[in-house]
C-alpha positions as CSV (number, residue, x, y, z in Angstrom):
1,X,7.0,-0.9,15.4
2,X,4.7,-0.4,12.4
3,X,6.7,-0.9,9.2
4,X,7.0,1.9,6.6
5,X,6.7,0.9,2.9
6,X,7.5,3.7,0.5
7,X,5.4,3.9,-2.6
8,X,7.7,5.2,-5.4
9,X,5.1,5.7,-8.1
10,X,5.4,9.5,-8.0
11,X,9.1,9.2,-8.8
12,X,8.2,7.2,-11.9
13,X,5.6,9.9,-12.8
14,X,8.3,12.6,-12.7
15,X,10.6,10.5,-14.9
16,X,7.8,9.7,-17.4
17,X,6.9,13.4,-17.7
18,X,10.2,14.1,-19.4
19,X,11.2,10.8,-20.9
20,X,14.6,9.3,-20.3
21,X,15.7,7.9,-17.0
22,X,15.8,10.9,-14.7
23,X,15.0,10.5,-11.9
24,X,16.1,6.9,-11.9
25,X,13.4,4.7,-10.3
26,X,15.7,1.8,-9.6
27,X,18.2,4.1,-7.8
28,X,15.3,5.6,-5.8
29,X,14.2,2.1,-4.6
30,X,17.7,1.3,-3.6
31,X,18.0,4.6,-1.7
32,X,14.7,4.3,0.0
33,X,15.7,1.0,1.6
34,X,19.2,2.3,2.3
35,X,17.6,5.3,4.1
36,X,15.5,3.1,6.4
37,X,12.3,2.2,4.6
38,X,11.2,-1.3,5.5
39,X,9.4,-1.9,2.3
40,X,9.0,-0.6,-1.3
41,X,5.6,-0.4,-2.9
42,X,4.7,0.0,-6.6
43,X,1.4,0.1,-8.3
44,X,1.7,-0.7,-12.0
45,X,-1.4,0.4,-14.0
46,X,-2.3,-0.8,-17.5
47,X,-1.3,2.5,-19.2
48,X,2.1,2.5,-17.3
49,X,1.7,6.2,-16.7
50,X,4.0,5.8,-13.7
51,X,5.6,2.5,-12.7
52,X,6.2,0.3,-15.7
53,X,6.3,-3.5,-15.8
54,X,9.9,-3.2,-16.8
55,X,10.5,-1.3,-13.5
56,X,8.9,-4.0,-11.5
57,X,11.2,-6.6,-13.1
58,X,14.3,-4.5,-12.5
59,X,13.4,-3.6,-8.9
60,X,12.6,-7.1,-7.7
61,X,16.2,-8.5,-7.7
62,X,17.7,-5.6,-5.8
63,X,15.1,-5.4,-3.0
64,X,16.5,-6.7,0.2
65,X,13.5,-5.5,2.3
66,X,9.8,-6.2,1.5
67,X,8.5,-5.7,-2.0
68,X,4.8,-5.0,-2.2
69,X,3.0,-4.7,-5.5
70,X,-0.5,-3.2,-5.6
71,X,-2.9,-3.5,-8.4
72,X,-6.2,-4.6,-9.9
73,X,-5.9,-8.4,-10.5
74,X,-6.3,-8.4,-14.3
75,X,-4.7,-11.3,-16.2
76,X,-1.7,-9.2,-17.1
77,X,-1.2,-8.1,-13.5
78,X,-1.4,-11.7,-12.3
79,X,1.1,-12.8,-14.9
80,X,3.5,-10.1,-13.8
81,X,3.3,-11.0,-10.1
82,X,3.6,-14.7,-10.8
83,X,6.8,-13.9,-12.7
84,X,8.5,-11.6,-10.1
85,X,7.0,-13.1,-7.0
86,X,7.0,-10.1,-4.6
87,X,6.7,-10.6,-0.9
88,X,3.2,-9.2,-0.8
89,X,0.5,-8.4,-3.3
90,X,-2.2,-5.8,-2.4
91,X,-5.3,-6.2,-4.4
92,X,-7.2,-2.9,-5.2
93,X,-10.5,-2.5,-7.1
94,X,-9.3,0.4,-9.3
95,X,-10.7,0.6,-12.8
96,X,-8.0,1.2,-15.4
97,X,-8.6,4.9,-15.7
98,X,-8.5,5.7,-11.9
99,X,-6.1,8.5,-11.0
100,X,-5.5,6.9,-7.7
101,X,-7.2,4.4,-5.5
102,X,-10.5,5.8,-4.3
103,X,-12.4,2.9,-2.6
104,X,-12.1,-0.5,-1.1
105,X,-13.4,-3.8,-2.3
106,X,-17.1,-4.8,-1.8
107,X,-15.9,-8.1,-0.5
108,X,-19.3,-9.7,-0.4
109,X,-20.1,-9.0,-4.0
110,X,-16.6,-10.0,-5.2
111,X,-16.1,-12.8,-2.8
112,X,-15.8,-15.6,-5.3
113,X,-13.4,-13.6,-7.6
114,X,-11.2,-12.6,-4.7
115,X,-11.1,-16.2,-3.3
116,X,-9.9,-17.5,-6.7
117,X,-7.2,-14.7,-7.1
118,X,-5.9,-15.1,-3.6
119,X,-5.7,-18.9,-3.9
120,X,-3.6,-18.4,-7.1
121,X,-1.3,-15.9,-5.4
122,X,-0.8,-18.1,-2.4
123,X,0.1,-21.0,-4.7
124,X,3.1,-18.8,-5.6
125,X,4.0,-18.3,-2.0
126,X,3.0,-14.6,-2.0
127,X,1.4,-13.0,1.0
128,X,-1.9,-11.3,0.2
129,X,-3.6,-8.1,1.3
130,X,-6.9,-6.6,0.1
131,X,-7.8,-2.9,0.1
132,X,-11.0,-2.3,2.2
133,X,-12.9,0.4,3.8
134,X,-14.2,0.3,7.4
135,X,-17.6,-1.2,6.7
136,X,-17.6,-4.2,9.0
137,X,-19.4,-6.4,6.5
138,X,-16.4,-5.9,4.1
139,X,-14.0,-6.8,6.9
140,X,-16.0,-9.9,7.8
141,X,-16.2,-11.1,4.2
142,X,-12.5,-10.4,3.8
143,X,-11.7,-13.3,6.0
144,X,-13.8,-15.6,3.7
145,X,-11.3,-14.8,0.9
146,X,-8.5,-16.4,2.9
147,X,-6.4,-13.2,2.6
148,X,-3.5,-12.8,5.0
149,X,-4.1,-9.1,5.6
150,X,-6.4,-6.2,4.8
151,X,-5.2,-2.7,4.0
152,X,-7.4,0.0,5.4
153,X,-8.3,2.7,2.9
154,X,-7.4,5.8,5.0
155,X,-8.5,8.8,2.9
156,X,-11.7,9.3,5.0
157,X,-9.6,9.4,8.1
158,X,-7.2,11.9,6.6
159,X,-10.0,14.1,5.3
160,X,-11.6,14.3,8.8
161,X,-8.5,14.4,10.9
162,X,-8.0,18.2,11.1
163,X,-11.6,18.7,12.1
164,X,-11.8,16.0,14.8
165,X,-9.2,13.3,15.1
166,X,-11.2,11.2,17.6
167,X,-14.2,11.0,15.3
168,X,-11.9,10.3,12.3
169,X,-10.2,7.4,13.9
170,X,-13.2,5.7,15.5
171,X,-14.4,3.6,12.5
172,X,-10.8,2.6,11.7
173,X,-10.2,1.3,15.2
174,X,-13.4,-0.7,15.2
175,X,-12.5,-2.2,11.8
176,X,-9.0,-3.1,13.0
177,X,-10.4,-4.7,16.2
178,X,-12.7,-6.8,14.1
179,X,-10.0,-7.8,11.7
180,X,-7.8,-8.9,14.6
181,X,-10.7,-10.9,16.0
182,X,-10.9,-12.7,12.7
183,X,-7.2,-13.4,12.5
184,X,-6.2,-11.1,9.8
185,X,-3.2,-8.8,9.7
186,X,-3.7,-5.0,9.3
187,X,-2.0,-2.6,6.8
188,X,-3.1,0.9,6.0
189,X,-2.6,3.5,3.3
190,X,-3.8,6.6,1.4
191,X,-3.3,10.2,2.3
192,X,-1.3,9.4,5.5
193,X,1.2,12.1,6.2
194,X,3.4,13.8,8.8
195,X,0.5,15.5,10.4
196,X,-1.9,12.5,10.8
197,X,0.4,9.4,10.8
198,X,1.4,9.3,14.5
199,X,-2.2,9.6,15.8
200,X,-3.3,6.9,13.4
201,X,-0.5,4.5,14.3
202,X,-1.0,5.0,18.1
203,X,-4.7,4.3,17.9
204,X,-4.9,1.3,15.5
205,X,-4.3,-2.0,17.3
206,X,-2.1,-4.5,15.5
207,X,-1.0,-2.1,12.7
208,X,1.7,-4.0,10.8
209,X,2.5,-1.7,7.9
210,X,1.7,1.6,6.3
211,X,2.2,2.3,2.6
212,X,2.9,6.0,1.9
213,X,3.8,7.6,-1.5
214,X,2.4,10.9,-2.5
215,X,2.9,12.8,0.7
216,X,6.3,11.3,1.4
217,X,7.7,12.0,-2.0
218,X,6.2,15.5,-1.9
219,X,7.8,16.1,1.5
220,X,11.1,14.9,0.1
221,X,11.2,17.8,-2.3
222,X,11.5,20.1,0.7
223,X,13.4,17.9,3.2
224,X,15.4,15.5,1.1
225,X,14.5,11.8,0.7
226,X,16.8,10.4,3.4
227,X,15.6,13.0,6.0
228,X,12.0,12.6,5.0
229,X,12.0,8.8,5.4
230,X,13.6,9.3,8.9
231,X,10.9,11.8,9.8
232,X,8.1,9.3,8.8
233,X,9.9,6.5,10.8
234,X,9.9,8.8,13.9
235,X,6.2,9.3,13.6
236,X,5.7,5.5,13.7
237,X,7.8,4.9,16.8
238,X,5.9,4.2,20.0
């Protein structure tokens, strides 16, 4: 079954809006894995407007499931992941002021840079994934970086899903098939939710993991965190 990694950035956003330590991000990470999540994802940004570097350091020792850190590979980010050594690092091309991830890497243009970063991460024993769109050239140059996996940027799928699911999924299926041919693992994330997740998972061959934050944490306001995680897990079951 495709693994569910819960992105807890939005819990940190809520905490930071008021100051103090409510809601407690560390407790949220513990509860997510207790409630069935097979991974915890965080995306520390330079301004620490949600997850802070101190959160990353506190979460790492208590995670018994997979810990995935997303981010732009700046020197500060690479220092952090070298220190905490998560199970997986997902590289995103976000500029510092991005509200959320909004594009994948141009892997041809940034090939040399990504190769160097990935070689460094692998020297620490960290599995790597890079955020990409469905452009087959970007998929093909991804393998040149020596990354272990790609993470498909699924906002275009989510945007088109209500209008025509079959059209929405088609480029993602082709991209996944090409990635598998090239020997890379496949993750996915961005705007996946209870309405579109099952169809995506059923139609993407070799899908190893989805990372979901905004929709899941928002649903938890209505359904509760434990129930919501179970609802998402049910959508991923064959």
